[in-house]
N, C-alpha and C positions, 0 to 999 in steps of 0.2 A: 955650238954644242951638238954633238952627234948622238942622237937618241936612237939606239938600236931597239927594234921590236923583238922582245924575247918571247919565244913561243914556249908555253908550259906544256910539257907532255901530259898525256892522260894519266900516267902513273903518278906524277907529282901532284896533280890537282886533287883537291879534297873540298868540294863545294857542297853546301846543303842543297839537296834536290828540292824541287817544287813539292810542297807539303802534300799536294794531291797524289803524287806518285808514291810518296812514302806511305800515305794512308792506304792506297790501293794495294801496295805490297804487304802491308800489315793485314788487310782484310783477306788477302790470299793465304797468308800464313794461318790465320784463324780458321779459314775454310778447311785447310789441311788438318788442323787439330780437331775440328768437328768430325771430319771423316775418320780420323784415327780413333776418336771416342766411339763412333758408331761401330767400327770394327771390333773394338773391345766389348761393346754391349752385345754385338752379334756372337762373339766368342762365348760370353756367359750364357746367352740365350740357347745356343746349341747344346751346351752341357746340361743346363737346368730345365729347359722347357720342352725338349724334344725326345723324351725317353722312348716313345714308340716308333721313332723314325729309324734309328740305327742303334747298334750296340754301344755301350759306354766307351770302349777303346776307339771306335770310329768317331764318335762325337768329341772325344778328347783330342784326337789328332786334328780334327777340323777347328776346334777351339784354339789349339796351340798355333795353328797356321794363322788364323784370324788375329789372335792376340799379338803374335810376333809381327805381323804386318802393321798393326796399329802402332806398336813400339817403333818399328823402323820408319814408318811414315812420320811420326812425331819428330824424330831426329832429322830426317831428310827435310821436313818442313822448315825447321830452324836454319839448317845449312843453306837451303835455297833462299830464305828470306835474307840472311846475312850476305850471301853472294850477290843478290839483286841490289841490296842497299849499297854495298861497296861499289858495284858497277855504276849505279846512278850517281854516287858521289864523285866518281872518277870521270864521268862522262863517257864511259865505255859501253859497248853493247852488252845486253843482258846475257848471262851465261846460259848455255843449253843444259837441259836436265832430262834424265830418263825416269824421273820419279813418276810422272803422270802415266807414261806408257807401262811401266812396271806395275804400278798400282792397278791400272785397268785390266791387265792380264791376270793378275792374282785374284782380283775381285770377280772377274768373269769365270775363272776356274772354280772359285769357291761357290759361286752361284750355280754353276753346272753341277757340282757335287751335291749341292742342296736339292736341286731339282731331281737329280737321279735318285737320291735317298728317299725323297718324298714319293716319287713315282714307283719305286720298288717296294715301299713299305705297305 
């Protein structure tokens, strides 16, 4: 009997990953969600708690930017979690993502605007 060894490609494979990796992926997802909630809280704080720092239109623009980033980050967090989970199941490399770099730049810009508003008030 000739038993040929059949190699299963990474695309066809669907194995349950080590639970520690799945839980680490989930913790990362939850960290993204906490960050998104913090951005939403910051958006509300800018509008409600800083009347002496800037005019209402400026505060509203800052709040919209922060709230939008919170919303985008929530969606991106889920997509990243799902892509990582899929890659782990297939035994493929984890996909690259620009979520962290983009979030860092936007938060840095928002922080700079906040510092400038406080310094100029």
